[in-house]
C-alpha positions in Angstrom: 5.4 -42.6 -9.3 8.2 -43.3 -6.8 9.3 -40.7 -4.3 12.6 -40.4 -6.3 11.0 -39.8 -9.5 8.7 -37.2 -7.9 11.7 -35.4 -6.6 13.4 -35.5 -10.0 10.3 -34.1 -11.6 10.2 -31.2 -9.1 13.9 -30.5 -9.6 13.3 -30.3 -13.4 11.1 -27.4 -12.9 12.4 -23.9 -13.4 12.4 -21.1 -10.9 10.5 -17.9 -11.0 12.7 -14.8 -10.1 11.0 -11.5 -9.2 13.6 -8.9 -10.1 13.4 -5.4 -8.7 14.5 -2.8 -11.2 15.4 0.9 -10.7 12.5 3.4 -10.1 14.6 6.1 -11.8 18.3 6.0 -11.1 19.9 3.1 -13.1 22.7 2.9 -10.5 20.2 1.3 -8.2 20.2 -1.9 -10.3 21.8 -4.6 -8.2 24.6 -6.9 -9.3 22.5 -9.9 -8.4 19.5 -8.8 -10.6 21.8 -8.1 -13.5 23.4 -11.6 -13.2 20.1 -13.2 -12.8 18.5 -11.5 -15.9 21.6 -12.7 -18.0 21.3 -16.2 -16.8 17.5 -16.6 -17.0 16.0 -18.4 -20.0 13.2 -15.9 -20.4 12.4 -12.4 -19.1 8.7 -11.5 -18.7 8.5 -7.7 -18.8 5.5 -5.3 -18.2 6.5 -3.1 -21.2 9.1 -4.7 -23.4 9.9 -1.5 -25.3 10.7 0.2 -21.9 12.6 -2.8 -20.6 14.7 -3.1 -23.7 16.4 0.1 -22.9 17.2 -1.2 -19.4 18.5 -4.5 -20.7 20.6 -2.8 -23.4 22.2 -0.6 -20.7 23.4 -3.6 -18.8 24.3 -5.6 -21.9 21.6 -8.2 -21.2 20.5 -10.3 -24.3 18.0 -12.7 -22.8 14.8 -13.4 -24.8 11.9 -11.3 -23.5 8.1 -11.6 -23.6 5.4 -9.2 -22.5 3.4 -9.7 -19.3 1.0 -6.9 -18.3 -2.3 -6.1 -16.9 -4.2 -7.0 -20.1 -2.7 -10.5 -20.6 -2.0 -11.4 -17.0 -4.1 -14.6 -17.0 -3.4 -16.1 -20.4 0.3 -15.2 -20.4 0.7 -16.4 -16.9 -0.5 -19.9 -18.1 2.2 -19.7 -20.8 4.9 -18.7 -18.4 3.8 -21.5 -16.1 4.2 -23.9 -18.9 7.7 -22.6 -19.6 8.6 -23.1 -15.8 7.2 -26.6 -15.8 9.4 -27.4 -18.8 12.4 -26.5 -16.6 13.1 -22.9 -17.9 14.0 -20.3 -15.4 11.9 -17.1 -15.8 12.6 -13.6 -14.5 9.8 -11.2 -14.0 10.4 -7.5 -14.2 8.1 -4.5 -14.0 8.6 -1.0 -15.5 10.0 0.2 -12.2 10.3 -1.3 -8.8 9.4 -4.7 -7.4 7.2 -7.1 -9.4 4.0 -8.2 -7.7 3.6 -5.0 -5.8 0.7 -3.0 -7.3 1.2 -4.8 -10.7 0.0 -8.0 -12.3 2.9 -10.0 -11.1 0.9 -11.3 -8.1 -1.2 -13.5 -10.5 1.9 -15.2 -11.9 3.2 -15.7 -8.4 -0.1 -17.3 -7.3 -0.1 -19.7 -10.3 3.5 -20.6 -9.6 2.7 -21.7 -6.1 -0.3 -23.7 -7.2 2.0 -25.6 -9.7 4.7 -26.3 -7.2 7.1 -23.9 -8.7 9.8 -22.3 -6.5 9.6 -18.5 -6.3 12.3 -16.1 -5.0 12.3 -12.3 -4.9 15.5 -10.2 -5.6 15.1 -7.0 -3.6 15.9 -3.6 -4.9 14.4 -0.1 -5.2 10.8 0.5 -3.9 9.1 3.9 -4.2 6.8 3.1 -1.2 9.6 2.5 1.2 11.9 5.1 -0.2 9.2 7.8 0.2 8.3 6.6 3.7 11.9 6.6 4.9 12.4 10.2 3.9 8.9 11.5 4.9 9.6 12.5 8.5 6.3 10.8 9.6 6.1 7.7 11.9 7.5 4.6 10.0 7.1 1.7 12.5 3.5 1.2 11.3 2.2 2.1 7.9 -0.4 1.0 5.3 0.3 1.0 1.5 -2.7 1.7 -0.6 -0.9 2.1 -4.0 -3.2 4.0 -6.4 -6.7 4.7 -5.3 -9.3 2.7 -7.3 -10.8 4.2 -10.4 -14.3 3.0 -9.5 -16.1 5.8 -7.5 -17.8 3.4 -5.0 -14.8 1.4 -4.3 -12.7 4.6 -4.0 -15.1 6.0 -1.4 -15.0 2.7 0.5 -11.2 2.9 0.7 -11.2 6.6 1.7 -13.7 5.8 4.4 -11.4 3.2 5.8 -8.3 5.5 5.6 -10.3 8.2 7.6 -9.8 6.0 10.7 -6.5 4.5 9.8 -3.9 4.7 12.7 -0.9 3.8 10.6 1.0 6.2 8.3 -0.6 6.1 4.8 1.3 5.7 1.5 -0.3 6.4 -1.8 0.9 6.5 -5.4 -0.5 9.1 -7.8 -0.1 10.2 -11.4 0.3 13.9 -12.2 -3.0 14.3 -14.1 -5.0 12.9 -11.1 -3.0 14.5 -8.3 -5.1 17.6 -7.6 -8.4 15.6 -7.6 -6.9 13.1 -5.2 -5.8 15.8 -2.9 -9.3 17.2 -3.0 -10.8 13.9 -2.0 -8.2 13.4 0.8 -9.0 16.8 2.2 -12.8 16.1 2.1 -12.5 12.6 3.7 -9.4 12.8 6.0 -9.3 16.5 6.9 -6.2 18.7 6.7 -3.4 16.3 7.9 0.3 16.5 7.6 1.6 15.2 4.4 5.0 14.6 2.8 4.7 14.7 -1.0 7.6 13.1 -2.9 8.0 13.2 -6.7 10.5 11.8 -9.2 12.2 9.6 -6.6 15.9 8.8 -7.3 15.8 10.9 -10.4 17.5 14.2 -11.3 14.5 16.3 -10.2 13.7 14.4 -7.1 11.8 16.5 -4.4 10.2 15.8 -1.1 8.2 18.5 0.7 6.6 18.4 4.1 3.4 20.2 4.0 -0.4 19.7 4.6 -3.0 18.3 2.3 -4.7 21.7 2.0 -1.4 23.6 1.2 -0.5 20.9 -1.3 -3.9 21.2 -3.0 -3.6 25.0 -3.2 -0.1 24.6 -4.8 -1.1 22.1 -7.4 -4.2 24.1 -8.3 -1.9 26.8 -9.4 1.1 24.7 -10.5 0.9 21.9 -13.1 2.1 18.6 -11.5 5.0 17.0 -13.3 6.4 13.4 -12.7 5.2 10.6 -10.6 4.2 11.2 -6.9 4.2 9.3 -3.7 2.0 10.8 -0.9 2.9 9.9 2.7 0.1 11.0 5.0 -0.2 11.3 8.7 -2.5 8.9 10.4 -5.2 9.5 13.0 -3.7 9.0 16.4 -5.3 6.8 19.0 -5.8 9.8 21.1 -7.8 11.5 18.4 -9.9 8.4 17.9 -10.7 8.3 21.6 -11.6 12.0 21.7 -13.9 11.5 18.8 -15.6 8.4 20.5 -16.0 10.4 23.7 -17.6 13.3 21.8 -20.1 10.9 20.3 -21.1 9.6 23.6 -21.5 13.1 25.0 -24.3 13.7 22.5 -26.3 11.7 24.9 -27.3 13.1 28.4 -25.7 11.2 31.3 -29.0 9.6 32.2 -29.5 8.4 28.6 -26.0 7.0 28.5 -26.4 5.1 31.8 -29.9 3.9 30.6 -28.3 2.6 27.5 -26.3 0.0 29.4 -29.1 -0.8 31.8 -31.4 -1.8 28.9 -28.6 -4.2 28.0 -28.6 -6.0 31.3 -26.0 -4.1 33.3 -26.6 -3.1 36.9 -26.9 0.6 37.7 -23.4 0.5 39.2 -21.8 -1.2 36.2 -23.7 1.0 33.8 -22.2 4.1 35.5 -18.8 2.6 35.3 -19.1 2.1 31.6 -20.6 5.4 31.0 -17.7 7.1 32.8 -15.1 5.1 30.7 -16.9 6.1 27.5 -16.9 9.8 28.4 -13.3 9.8 29.8 -14.3 10.9 33.2 -14.4 9.4 36.7 -17.4 7.4 38.1 -17.9 10.1 40.8 -18.5 12.7 38.1 -21.2 10.5 36.6 -22.8 10.0 40.0 -22.7 13.7 40.7 -24.3 14.6 37.2 -27.0 12.1 37.8 -28.0 13.5 41.1 -27.8 17.1 39.7 -30.2 16.0 36.9 -32.6 14.6 39.5 -32.5 17.8 41.5 
């Protein structure tokens, strides 16, 4: 195959468009997404019945096929075949951006493996929308989506979140909300929380509260709608204080001896013990002498 024919073959391939759709308010649909969905050869939708309402609203008549969690692998192969045949495919999810906490990531992976061009058309995103209105720090955050259904995996994730220093964003369905708040209170403690529901919709609400207060409320009030939880992280100062408390469970002599048994000189062991405990070296020296006396 010549270089020219190789380029021609690549150019004959279609393009995969990841099209963000509204998370509630239809006015959040972008002109670019509407135009792309109209011009695409095929639309792959998470729920075709749900998406049909959206397409009808914007007078879009492009053929549609289902692509969801239960057919993500075999249908991805079919869609890749369509793209390799030169057809442009637009991927949409029920709400928000495809590939974020949904099976679209598998199609994107296979597209790159087959040399297919991928582009994302931005739009509404529940994670960023909730974070921006949370009143909690936004420079650094981690997105965990829905907590895993598997108990062991869920406990592992919660254990990681316990020491997370970035603002935490979770999604949750109404029927699991109270139980998730219970788990968060058990593992993370009573932290500040902004709980958002029905984002961009008529009954949108965002409440700054705590995990304990939210749990008390939803034990007495039935949750309704889809929720995004934005949770305060553990500060570096809190982490350092916890580390210091752990070291202080040892006596000063035991702490210094810990480093001496690892090859440090007495002087260096005292320096390290002082740093661990958040005190000056002179205080360590004074405490050691006090213990001897």
